[in-house]
Structures are given as structure tokens and as C-alpha cells.
PDB file as gemmi writes it, atoms N, CA and C in Angstrom:
CRYST1    1.000    1.000    1.000  90.00  90.00  90.00 P 1                      
ATOM      1  N   MET A   1      16.403   0.741 -12.367  1.00  0.00           N  
ATOM      2  CA  MET A   1      15.595  -0.235 -12.377  1.00  0.00           C  
ATOM      3  C   MET A   1      14.374  -0.283 -12.576  1.00  0.00           C  
ATOM      4  N   SER A   2      13.629  -0.634 -13.889  1.00  0.00           N  
ATOM      5  CA  SER A   2      12.298  -0.279 -13.990  1.00  0.00           C  
ATOM      6  C   SER A   2      11.534  -2.016 -13.420  1.00  0.00           C  
ATOM      7  N   ALA A   3      10.810  -1.464 -13.231  1.00  0.00           N  
ATOM      8  CA  ALA A   3       9.141  -2.939 -12.724  1.00  0.00           C  
ATOM      9  C   ALA A   3       8.814  -2.843 -14.192  1.00  0.00           C  
ATOM     10  N   GLY A   4       9.025  -2.352 -15.528  1.00  0.00           N  
ATOM     11  CA  GLY A   4       8.319  -2.825 -16.487  1.00  0.00           C  
ATOM     12  C   GLY A   4       8.490  -4.506 -16.939  1.00  0.00           C  
ATOM     13  N   VAL A   5       7.503  -4.554 -17.967  1.00  0.00           N  
ATOM     14  CA  VAL A   5       7.635  -6.279 -18.440  1.00  0.00           C  
ATOM     15  C   VAL A   5       7.583  -6.303 -19.564  1.00  0.00           C  
ATOM     16  N   ALA A   6       8.851  -6.889 -20.506  1.00  0.00           N  
ATOM     17  CA  ALA A   6       8.823  -6.976 -22.254  1.00  0.00           C  
ATOM     18  C   ALA A   6       7.543  -6.718 -22.787  1.00  0.00           C  
ATOM     19  N   GLY A   7       7.737  -5.801 -23.814  1.00  0.00           N  
ATOM     20  CA  GLY A   7       6.401  -5.498 -24.537  1.00  0.00           C  
ATOM     21  C   GLY A   7       4.887  -4.677 -23.814  1.00  0.00           C  
ATOM     22  N   HIS A   8       5.452  -4.320 -22.363  1.00  0.00           N  
ATOM     23  CA  HIS A   8       4.642  -3.852 -21.704  1.00  0.00           C  
ATOM     24  C   HIS A   8       5.151  -2.520 -21.144  1.00  0.00           C  
ATOM     25  N   GLU A   9       5.241  -1.143 -21.295  1.00  0.00           N  
ATOM     26  CA  GLU A   9       5.958  -0.169 -20.885  1.00  0.00           C  
ATOM     27  C   GLU A   9       5.039   0.616 -19.700  1.00  0.00           C  
ATOM     28  N   PRO A  10       5.401   0.250 -18.379  1.00  0.00           N  
ATOM     29  CA  PRO A  10       4.224   1.231 -17.515  1.00  0.00           C  
ATOM     30  C   PRO A  10       4.584   2.659 -17.724  1.00  0.00           C  
ATOM     31  N   GLY A  11       3.906   3.331 -17.179  1.00  0.00           N  
ATOM     32  CA  GLY A  11       3.796   4.779 -17.412  1.00  0.00           C  
ATOM     33  C   GLY A  11       4.744   5.360 -16.042  1.00  0.00           C  
ATOM     34  N   PRO A  12       5.847   6.507 -16.461  1.00  0.00           N  
ATOM     35  CA  PRO A  12       6.452   6.995 -15.879  1.00  0.00           C  
ATOM     36  C   PRO A  12       6.276   7.025 -14.118  1.00  0.00           C  
ATOM     37  N   ARG A  13       4.832   7.302 -13.803  1.00  0.00           N  
ATOM     38  CA  ARG A  13       4.561   7.509 -12.772  1.00  0.00           C  
ATOM     39  C   ARG A  13       4.825   5.893 -11.693  1.00  0.00           C  
ATOM     40  N   GLN A  14       4.556   4.909 -12.548  1.00  0.00           N  
ATOM     41  CA  GLN A  14       4.546   3.597 -11.833  1.00  0.00           C  
ATOM     42  C   GLN A  14       5.657   2.681 -11.875  1.00  0.00           C  
ATOM     43  N   ARG A  15       6.708   3.382 -12.351  1.00  0.00           N  
ATOM     44  CA  ARG A  15       7.975   2.787 -12.197  1.00  0.00           C  
ATOM     45  C   ARG A  15       8.868   2.855 -11.228  1.00  0.00           C  
ATOM     46  N   ILE A  16       9.319   1.993 -10.377  1.00  0.00           N  
ATOM     47  CA  ILE A  16      10.662   2.010  -9.527  1.00  0.00           C  
ATOM     48  C   ILE A  16      11.556   2.665  -9.933  1.00  0.00           C  
ATOM     49  N   SER A  17      12.421   3.742  -9.516  1.00  0.00           N  
ATOM     50  CA  SER A  17      13.737   4.313  -9.678  1.00  0.00           C  
ATOM     51  C   SER A  17      14.533   3.783  -8.769  1.00  0.00           C  
ATOM     52  N   MET A  18      15.624   3.389  -9.294  1.00  0.00           N  
ATOM     53  CA  MET A  18      16.978   3.055  -7.971  1.00  0.00           C  
ATOM     54  C   MET A  18      17.853   4.026  -8.136  1.00  0.00           C  
ATOM     55  N   ALA A  19      17.714   5.461  -8.321  1.00  0.00           N  
ATOM     56  CA  ALA A  19      18.831   6.012  -8.304  1.00  0.00           C  
ATOM     57  C   ALA A  19      19.650   6.388  -6.904  1.00  0.00           C  
ATOM     58  N   PRO A  20      21.194   6.714  -7.233  1.00  0.00           N  
ATOM     59  CA  PRO A  20      21.422   6.613  -5.529  1.00  0.00           C  
ATOM     60  C   PRO A  20      21.054   7.967  -4.897  1.00  0.00           C  
ATOM     61  N   ASP A  21      20.673   8.993  -5.886  1.00  0.00           N  
ATOM     62  CA  ASP A  21      20.193  10.179  -4.751  1.00  0.00           C  
ATOM     63  C   ASP A  21      18.919   9.920  -4.190  1.00  0.00           C  
ATOM     64  N   THR A  22      17.930   9.110  -4.844  1.00  0.00           N  
ATOM     65  CA  THR A  22      16.470   8.675  -4.744  1.00  0.00           C  
ATOM     66  C   THR A  22      16.107   7.056  -4.040  1.00  0.00           C  
ATOM     67  N   VAL A  23      17.345   6.334  -3.464  1.00  0.00           N  
ATOM     68  CA  VAL A  23      17.177   5.070  -3.164  1.00  0.00           C  
ATOM     69  C   VAL A  23      16.307   5.143  -1.400  1.00  0.00           C  
ATOM     70  N   GLU A  24      16.571   6.139  -0.843  1.00  0.00           N  
ATOM     71  CA  GLU A  24      15.995   5.969   0.536  1.00  0.00           C  
ATOM     72  C   GLU A  24      14.471   6.216   0.109  1.00  0.00           C  
ATOM     73  N   ARG A  25      13.911   7.262  -0.537  1.00  0.00           N  
ATOM     74  CA  ARG A  25      12.874   7.695  -1.059  1.00  0.00           C  
ATOM     75  C   ARG A  25      12.124   6.503  -1.799  1.00  0.00           C  
ATOM     76  N   ASP A  26      12.943   5.887  -2.610  1.00  0.00           N  
ATOM     77  CA  ASP A  26      12.413   4.529  -3.509  1.00  0.00           C  
ATOM     78  C   ASP A  26      11.896   3.285  -2.496  1.00  0.00           C  
ATOM     79  N   LEU A  27      13.244   2.981  -1.291  1.00  0.00           N  
ATOM     80  CA  LEU A  27      12.838   1.923  -0.739  1.00  0.00           C  
ATOM     81  C   LEU A  27      11.472   2.105   0.017  1.00  0.00           C  
ATOM     82  N   ALA A  28      11.387   3.456   0.825  1.00  0.00           N  
ATOM     83  CA  ALA A  28      10.520   3.520   1.454  1.00  0.00           C  
ATOM     84  C   ALA A  28       8.871   3.242   0.768  1.00  0.00           C  
ATOM     85  N   ARG A  29       9.170   4.208  -0.815  1.00  0.00           N  
ATOM     86  CA  ARG A  29       7.939   3.421  -1.358  1.00  0.00           C  
ATOM     87  C   ARG A  29       7.526   1.759  -1.195  1.00  0.00           C  
ATOM     88  N   LEU A  30       8.619   1.372  -1.800  1.00  0.00           N  
ATOM     89  CA  LEU A  30       8.466   0.229  -1.729  1.00  0.00           C  
ATOM     90  C   LEU A  30       7.843  -0.785  -0.369  1.00  0.00           C  
ATOM     91  N   VAL A  31       8.643  -0.102   0.479  1.00  0.00           N  
ATOM     92  CA  VAL A  31       8.200  -0.619   1.759  1.00  0.00           C  
ATOM     93  C   VAL A  31       6.642  -0.543   2.366  1.00  0.00           C  
ATOM     94  N   LEU A  32       6.242   0.524   1.880  1.00  0.00           N  
ATOM     95  CA  LEU A  32       5.399   1.256   2.299  1.00  0.00           C  
ATOM     96  C   LEU A  32       3.870   1.135   1.272  1.00  0.00           C  
ATOM     97  N   THR A  33       4.442   0.513   0.253  1.00  0.00           N  
ATOM     98  CA  THR A  33       3.512  -0.311  -0.442  1.00  0.00           C  
ATOM     99  C   THR A  33       3.162  -1.817  -0.215  1.00  0.00           C  
ATOM    100  N   VAL A  34       3.787  -2.382   0.129  1.00  0.00           N  
ATOM    101  CA  VAL A  34       4.014  -3.706   0.786  1.00  0.00           C  
ATOM    102  C   VAL A  34       2.915  -3.579   2.449  1.00  0.00           C  
ATOM    103  N   VAL A  35       3.377  -2.306   3.180  1.00  0.00           N  
ATOM    104  CA  VAL A  35       2.441  -2.148   4.340  1.00  0.00           C  
ATOM    105  C   VAL A  35       1.152  -1.880   3.564  1.00  0.00           C  
ATOM    106  N   GLU A  36       0.785  -1.272   3.380  1.00  0.00           N  
ATOM    107  CA  GLU A  36      -0.657  -0.992   2.330  1.00  0.00           C  
ATOM    108  C   GLU A  36      -1.429  -1.670   1.592  1.00  0.00           C  
ATOM    109  N   LEU A  37      -0.573  -2.705   1.297  1.00  0.00           N  
ATOM    110  CA  LEU A  37      -1.570  -3.682   1.004  1.00  0.00           C  
ATOM    111  C   LEU A  37      -1.690  -4.896   1.686  1.00  0.00           C  
ATOM    112  N   LEU A  38      -0.818  -5.224   2.616  1.00  0.00           N  
ATOM    113  CA  LEU A  38      -1.441  -5.985   3.672  1.00  0.00           C  
ATOM    114  C   LEU A  38      -2.298  -5.162   4.604  1.00  0.00           C  
ATOM    115  N   ARG A  39      -2.326  -4.008   5.287  1.00  0.00           N  
ATOM    116  CA  ARG A  39      -3.660  -3.307   5.818  1.00  0.00           C  
ATOM    117  C   ARG A  39      -4.710  -3.326   4.878  1.00  0.00           C  
ATOM    118  N   GLN A  40      -4.824  -3.428   3.798  1.00  0.00           N  
ATOM    119  CA  GLN A  40      -6.094  -3.570   3.035  1.00  0.00           C  
ATOM    120  C   GLN A  40      -6.243  -4.795   2.963  1.00  0.00           C  
ATOM    121  N   LEU A  41      -5.687  -5.943   2.803  1.00  0.00           N  
ATOM    122  CA  LEU A  41      -6.447  -7.312   3.475  1.00  0.00           C  
ATOM    123  C   LEU A  41      -6.429  -7.628   4.641  1.00  0.00           C  
ATOM    124  N   VAL A  42      -6.067  -6.944   5.848  1.00  0.00           N  
ATOM    125  CA  VAL A  42      -6.322  -7.085   7.256  1.00  0.00           C  
ATOM    126  C   VAL A  42      -7.832  -6.545   7.204  1.00  0.00           C  
ATOM    127  N   GLU A  43      -7.789  -4.861   6.517  1.00  0.00           N  
ATOM    128  CA  GLU A  43      -8.802  -4.660   6.764  1.00  0.00           C  
ATOM    129  C   GLU A  43     -10.206  -5.187   6.496  1.00  0.00           C  
ATOM    130  N   ARG A  44     -10.114  -5.923   4.927  1.00  0.00           N  
ATOM    131  CA  ARG A  44     -10.970  -6.327   4.391  1.00  0.00           C  
ATOM    132  C   ARG A  44     -11.754  -7.571   5.305  1.00  0.00           C  
ATOM    133  N   GLN A  45     -10.079  -8.420   5.660  1.00  0.00           N  
ATOM    134  CA  GLN A  45     -10.429  -9.966   6.339  1.00  0.00           C  
ATOM    135  C   GLN A  45     -11.495  -9.359   7.833  1.00  0.00           C  
ATOM    136  N   ALA A  46     -11.117  -8.168   8.182  1.00  0.00           N  
ATOM    137  CA  ALA A  46     -12.070  -7.604   9.567  1.00  0.00           C  
ATOM    138  C   ALA A  46     -13.329  -7.153   9.297  1.00  0.00           C  
ATOM    139  N   LEU A  47     -13.581  -6.755   8.059  1.00  0.00           N  
ATOM    140  CA  LEU A  47     -14.715  -5.839   7.476  1.00  0.00           C  
ATOM    141  C   LEU A  47     -15.536  -7.663   7.406  1.00  0.00           C  
ATOM    142  N   ARG A  48     -15.165  -8.532   6.562  1.00  0.00           N  
ATOM    143  CA  ARG A  48     -15.478 -10.152   6.487  1.00  0.00           C  
ATOM    144  C   ARG A  48     -16.469 -10.771   8.055  1.00  0.00           C  
ATOM    145  N   ARG A  49     -15.319 -10.706   8.975  1.00  0.00           N  
ATOM    146  CA  ARG A  49     -15.237 -11.129   9.907  1.00  0.00           C  
ATOM    147  C   ARG A  49     -16.572 -10.606  10.904  1.00  0.00           C  
ATOM    148  N   VAL A  50     -16.335  -8.930  10.592  1.00  0.00           N  
ATOM    149  CA  VAL A  50     -17.780  -8.481  11.280  1.00  0.00           C  
ATOM    150  C   VAL A  50     -18.985  -8.913  10.457  1.00  0.00           C  
ATOM    151  N   ASP A  51     -19.326  -8.493   9.255  1.00  0.00           N  
ATOM    152  CA  ASP A  51     -20.374  -8.850   8.659  1.00  0.00           C  
ATOM    153  C   ASP A  51     -20.665 -10.467   9.155  1.00  0.00           C  
ATOM    154  N   GLU A  52     -19.883 -11.597   9.412  1.00  0.00           N  
ATOM    155  CA  GLU A  52     -20.154 -12.313   9.689  1.00  0.00           C  
ATOM    156  C   GLU A  52     -20.692 -12.734  10.961  1.00  0.00           C  
ATOM    157  N   GLY A  53     -20.465 -11.882  12.003  1.00  0.00           N  
ATOM    158  CA  GLY A  53     -20.672 -11.761  13.226  1.00  0.00           C  
ATOM    159  C   GLY A  53     -19.614 -12.348  13.900  1.00  0.00           C  
ATOM    160  N   GLY A  54     -18.274 -12.472  13.586  1.00  0.00           N  
ATOM    161  CA  GLY A  54     -17.208 -13.412  14.454  1.00  0.00           C  
ATOM    162  C   GLY A  54     -16.431 -12.695  15.147  1.00  0.00           C  
ATOM    163  N   LEU A  55     -16.838 -11.173  15.147  1.00  0.00           N  
ATOM    164  CA  LEU A  55     -16.030 -10.262  16.390  1.00  0.00           C  
ATOM    165  C   LEU A  55     -16.667  -9.822  17.504  1.00  0.00           C  
ATOM    166  N   THR A  56     -16.726  -9.788  18.877  1.00  0.00           N  
ATOM    167  CA  THR A  56     -16.705  -9.081  19.954  1.00  0.00           C  
ATOM    168  C   THR A  56     -17.086  -7.522  19.389  1.00  0.00           C  
ATOM    169  N   GLU A  57     -17.996  -6.271  20.336  1.00  0.00           N  
ATOM    170  CA  GLU A  57     -17.639  -5.571  20.250  1.00  0.00           C  
ATOM    171  C   GLU A  57     -16.484  -5.070  20.486  1.00  0.00           C  
ATOM    172  N   ALA A  58     -16.319  -5.295  21.227  1.00  0.00           N  
ATOM    173  CA  ALA A  58     -14.806  -4.960  22.045  1.00  0.00           C  
ATOM    174  C   ALA A  58     -13.556  -5.337  20.580  1.00  0.00           C  
ATOM    175  N   GLU A  59     -13.426  -6.418  20.164  1.00  0.00           N  
ATOM    176  CA  GLU A  59     -12.466  -6.547  19.250  1.00  0.00           C  
ATOM    177  C   GLU A  59     -13.328  -5.760  18.097  1.00  0.00           C  
ATOM    178  N   GLU A  60     -14.108  -5.594  17.861  1.00  0.00           N  
ATOM    179  CA  GLU A  60     -14.360  -4.815  16.503  1.00  0.00           C  
ATOM    180  C   GLU A  60     -13.940  -3.193  16.622  1.00  0.00           C  
ATOM    181  N   GLU A  61     -13.845  -3.048  18.028  1.00  0.00           N  
ATOM    182  CA  GLU A  61     -13.462  -1.646  18.429  1.00  0.00           C  
ATOM    183  C   GLU A  61     -11.811  -1.538  18.258  1.00  0.00           C  
ATOM    184  N   ARG A  62     -11.108  -2.852  18.545  1.00  0.00           N  
ATOM    185  CA  ARG A  62      -9.505  -2.739  18.710  1.00  0.00           C  
ATOM    186  C   ARG A  62      -8.982  -2.875  17.429  1.00  0.00           C  
ATOM    187  N   VAL A  63      -9.752  -3.694  16.561  1.00  0.00           N  
ATOM    188  CA  VAL A  63      -9.320  -4.030  15.113  1.00  0.00           C  
ATOM    189  C   VAL A  63      -9.399  -2.598  14.265  1.00  0.00           C  
ATOM    190  N   GLY A  64     -10.923  -1.680  14.669  1.00  0.00           N  
ATOM    191  CA  GLY A  64     -11.437  -0.435  14.022  1.00  0.00           C  
ATOM    192  C   GLY A  64      -9.973   0.307  14.300  1.00  0.00           C  
ATOM    193  N   MET A  65      -9.458   0.607  15.881  1.00  0.00           N  
ATOM    194  CA  MET A  65      -8.570   1.486  15.890  1.00  0.00           C  
ATOM    195  C   MET A  65      -7.307   1.286  15.261  1.00  0.00           C  
ATOM    196  N   THR A  66      -6.729   0.235  15.493  1.00  0.00           N  
ATOM    197  CA  THR A  66      -5.653  -0.406  15.091  1.00  0.00           C  
ATOM    198  C   THR A  66      -5.665  -0.129  13.650  1.00  0.00           C  
ATOM    199  N   LEU A  67      -6.337   0.062  12.918  1.00  0.00           N  
ATOM    200  CA  LEU A  67      -6.513  -0.252  11.454  1.00  0.00           C  
ATOM    201  C   LEU A  67      -6.248   1.843  11.164  1.00  0.00           C  
ATOM    202  N   MET A  68      -6.970   1.993  11.819  1.00  0.00           N  
ATOM    203  CA  MET A  68      -6.941   3.798  11.885  1.00  0.00           C  
ATOM    204  C   MET A  68      -6.069   4.101  11.850  1.00  0.00           C  
ATOM    205  N   LEU A  69      -4.859   3.922  13.095  1.00  0.00           N  
ATOM    206  CA  LEU A  69      -3.543   4.082  13.501  1.00  0.00           C  
ATOM    207  C   LEU A  69      -2.890   3.321  12.423  1.00  0.00           C  
ATOM    208  N   LEU A  70      -3.097   2.588  11.848  1.00  0.00           N  
ATOM    209  CA  LEU A  70      -1.868   2.193  10.639  1.00  0.00           C  
ATOM    210  C   LEU A  70      -1.702   3.211   9.589  1.00  0.00           C  
ATOM    211  N   ASP A  71      -3.244   3.178   9.231  1.00  0.00           N  
ATOM    212  CA  ASP A  71      -3.458   4.517   7.966  1.00  0.00           C  
ATOM    213  C   ASP A  71      -2.762   5.708   8.219  1.00  0.00           C  
ATOM    214  N   ASN A  72      -3.453   6.149   9.590  1.00  0.00           N  
ATOM    215  CA  ASN A  72      -2.444   7.556   9.982  1.00  0.00           C  
ATOM    216  C   ASN A  72      -0.746   7.328  10.270  1.00  0.00           C  
ATOM    217  N   ARG A  73      -0.405   6.297  10.459  1.00  0.00           N  
ATOM    218  CA  ARG A  73       0.625   6.200  10.302  1.00  0.00           C  
ATOM    219  C   ARG A  73       1.483   6.240   9.131  1.00  0.00           C  
ATOM    220  N   ILE A  74       1.052   5.407   8.072  1.00  0.00           N  
ATOM    221  CA  ILE A  74       1.022   5.028   6.788  1.00  0.00           C  
ATOM    222  C   ILE A  74       1.019   6.469   6.332  1.00  0.00           C  
ATOM    223  N   SER A  75       0.139   7.362   6.232  1.00  0.00           N  
ATOM    224  CA  SER A  75       0.167   8.887   5.648  1.00  0.00           C  
ATOM    225  C   SER A  75       1.188   9.582   6.141  1.00  0.00           C  
ATOM    226  N   ARG A  76       1.600   9.543   7.189  1.00  0.00           N  
ATOM    227  CA  ARG A  76       2.728  10.336   7.604  1.00  0.00           C  
ATOM    228  C   ARG A  76       3.914   9.754   7.541  1.00  0.00           C  
ATOM    229  N   LEU A  77       3.965   9.034   6.970  1.00  0.00           N  
ATOM    230  CA  LEU A  77       5.354   8.374   6.223  1.00  0.00           C  
ATOM    231  C   LEU A  77       5.517   8.683   4.979  1.00  0.00           C  
ATOM    232  N   ARG A  78       4.136   8.456   4.470  1.00  0.00           N  
ATOM    233  CA  ARG A  78       3.744   8.943   2.560  1.00  0.00           C  
ATOM    234  C   ARG A  78       4.401  10.349   2.622  1.00  0.00           C  
ATOM    235  N   GLU A  79       3.922  11.418   3.651  1.00  0.00           N  
ATOM    236  CA  GLU A  79       4.153  12.576   3.619  1.00  0.00           C  
ATOM    237  C   GLU A  79       5.819  13.063   3.584  1.00  0.00           C  
ATOM    238  N   HIS A  80       6.469  12.414   4.772  1.00  0.00           N  
ATOM    239  CA  HIS A  80       7.476  12.486   5.291  1.00  0.00           C  
ATOM    240  C   HIS A  80       8.795  12.625   4.274  1.00  0.00           C  
ATOM    241  N   PHE A  81       8.269  11.349   3.441  1.00  0.00           N  
ATOM    242  CA  PHE A  81       8.972  10.915   1.937  1.00  0.00           C  
ATOM    243  C   PHE A  81       8.335  11.546   0.588  1.00  0.00           C  
ATOM    244  N   GLY A  82       7.720  12.870   0.780  1.00  0.00           N  
ATOM    245  CA  GLY A  82       6.904  12.862  -0.250  1.00  0.00           C  
ATOM    246  C   GLY A  82       6.215  12.374  -1.419  1.00  0.00           C  
ATOM    247  N   LEU A  83       5.577  11.049  -0.932  1.00  0.00           N  
ATOM    248  CA  LEU A  83       5.138  10.264  -1.350  1.00  0.00           C  
ATOM    249  C   LEU A  83       3.655  10.402  -1.618  1.00  0.00           C  
ATOM    250  N   ALA A  84       2.608  10.358  -2.741  1.00  0.00           N  
ATOM    251  CA  ALA A  84       1.268  10.428  -2.691  1.00  0.00           C  
ATOM    252  C   ALA A  84       0.719   9.074  -2.958  1.00  0.00           C  
ATOM    253  N   ALA A  85      -0.759   9.015  -2.250  1.00  0.00           N  
ATOM    254  CA  ALA A  85      -1.134   7.834  -2.502  1.00  0.00           C  
ATOM    255  C   ALA A  85      -1.030   6.780  -3.624  1.00  0.00           C  
ATOM    256  N   GLU A  86      -0.799   7.324  -4.694  1.00  0.00           N  
ATOM    257  CA  GLU A  86      -0.808   6.592  -6.267  1.00  0.00           C  
ATOM    258  C   GLU A  86       0.484   6.197  -6.033  1.00  0.00           C  
ATOM    259  N   ASP A  87       1.242   6.570  -5.642  1.00  0.00           N  
ATOM    260  CA  ASP A  87       2.561   6.194  -5.639  1.00  0.00           C  
ATOM    261  C   ASP A  87       2.960   4.800  -5.274  1.00  0.00           C  
ATOM    262  N   LEU A  88       1.838   4.550  -4.205  1.00  0.00           N  
ATOM    263  CA  LEU A  88       2.046   3.208  -3.392  1.00  0.00           C  
ATOM    264  C   LEU A  88       1.515   1.979  -4.304  1.00  0.00           C  
ATOM    265  N   ASN A  89       1.197   2.603  -5.608  1.00  0.00           N  
ATOM    266  CA  ASN A  89      -0.068   1.499  -6.744  1.00  0.00           C  
ATOM    267  C   ASN A  89       0.973   1.249  -7.566  1.00  0.00           C  
ATOM    268  N   ILE A  90       2.143   0.486  -7.404  1.00  0.00           N  
ATOM    269  CA  ILE A  90       3.029   0.024  -8.510  1.00  0.00           C  
ATOM    270  C   ILE A  90       2.623  -0.848  -9.384  1.00  0.00           C  
ATOM    271  N   ASP A  91       2.624  -0.681 -10.724  1.00  0.00           N  
ATOM    272  CA  ASP A  91       2.301  -1.287 -11.888  1.00  0.00           C  
ATOM    273  C   ASP A  91       2.610  -2.964 -12.218  1.00  0.00           C  
ATOM    274  N   LEU A  92       1.902  -3.881 -12.255  1.00  0.00           N  
ATOM    275  CA  LEU A  92       2.493  -5.041 -12.363  1.00  0.00           C  
ATOM    276  C   LEU A  92       2.798  -5.654 -13.387  1.00  0.00           C  
ATOM    277  N   GLY A  93       2.708  -4.489 -14.658  1.00  0.00           N  
ATOM    278  CA  GLY A  93       2.616  -4.835 -15.823  1.00  0.00           C  
ATOM    279  C   GLY A  93       1.284  -5.564 -16.640  1.00  0.00           C  
ATOM    280  N   PRO A  94       1.299  -6.471 -17.028  1.00  0.00           N  
ATOM    281  CA  PRO A  94       0.470  -7.502 -17.925  1.00  0.00           C  
ATOM    282  C   PRO A  94      -0.845  -7.848 -16.512  1.00  0.00           C  
ATOM    283  N   LEU A  95      -0.377  -7.674 -15.538  1.00  0.00           N  
ATOM    284  CA  LEU A  95      -1.320  -8.200 -14.287  1.00  0.00           C  
ATOM    285  C   LEU A  95      -2.212  -6.901 -13.423  1.00  0.00           C  
ATOM    286  N   GLY A  96      -1.809  -5.806 -13.902  1.00  0.00           N  
ATOM    287  CA  GLY A  96      -2.530  -4.307 -13.692  1.00  0.00           C  
ATOM    288  C   GLY A  96      -1.872  -3.691 -12.368  1.00  0.00           C  
ATOM    289  N   PRO A  97      -2.333  -3.007 -11.609  1.00  0.00           N  
ATOM    290  CA  PRO A  97      -1.912  -1.777 -10.435  1.00  0.00           C  
ATOM    291  C   PRO A  97      -1.990  -3.481  -9.303  1.00  0.00           C  
ATOM    292  N   LEU A  98      -1.339  -3.127  -8.269  1.00  0.00           N  
ATOM    293  CA  LEU A  98      -1.150  -3.935  -7.140  1.00  0.00           C  
ATOM    294  C   LEU A  98      -2.089  -3.360  -6.580  1.00  0.00           C  
ATOM    295  N   LEU A  99      -2.616  -2.718  -5.745  1.00  0.00           N  
ATOM    296  CA  LEU A  99      -3.823  -2.251  -5.096  1.00  0.00           C  
ATOM    297  C   LEU A  99      -5.135  -1.511  -5.808  1.00  0.00           C  
ATOM    298  N   PRO A 100      -6.337  -1.857  -5.784  1.00  0.00           N  
ATOM    299  CA  PRO A 100      -7.563  -1.396  -6.187  1.00  0.00           C  
ATOM    300  C   PRO A 100      -7.382  -0.109  -6.138  1.00  0.00           C  
ATOM    301  N   ARG A 101      -7.950   0.543  -7.228  1.00  0.00           N  
ATOM    302  CA  ARG A 101      -8.408   1.892  -7.356  1.00  0.00           C  
ATOM    303  C   ARG A 101      -9.506   2.387  -6.853  1.00  0.00           C  
TER     304      ARG A 101                                                      
END                                                                             
């Protein structure tokens, strides 16, 4: 299965392949991509709240620790499935990459 859009062919590294022999890795890639997207969104929201002074020092510490642990777990799962950080940045065709570069 290709994530390509008619008239726009993504490079081979951005395609999501769902072959029987790689389905576990490809599914992990898709799930980790969604988790990484959510992690980045939560991180931006937390930074915005810190900049606005909307968090106590204890809340800042807790959010920072949680985001750091989540990033660590994502990295470990990527290593387990043999995925690079770039593998989680799915090409959305004319919309560009899913994650900021």
C-alpha cells in the first residue's frame, strides 16, 4: 500500500509499505508516528503555557519529565523496530511532511 497521491509520487523512504513480512514494523511505524505527532503537539502547548506563566514550577517540572520519558520510550521503540527518526515523518503528498523537519 502506498501513501502516494495521484500526480505526486513520494520518495521510497516516505512510503508506508504493508507487506506481510514487514507488517509488524510498518504498523509500529504508523503508531509511533501518531504518538510522536501528539508528543510534539503537547510539547508546544506546554512551552506556550510556560512562556505565558500558566504553569507552576512543580507543573513545569512534571510536564518536562513526562515529555522526556515519552521521548525516551519512543526512541527505544524505534530502535526495537529498526526505525530512524526520519521514518516517522510520513509524506502527505501535496501537504508536505507530517512532522516539521
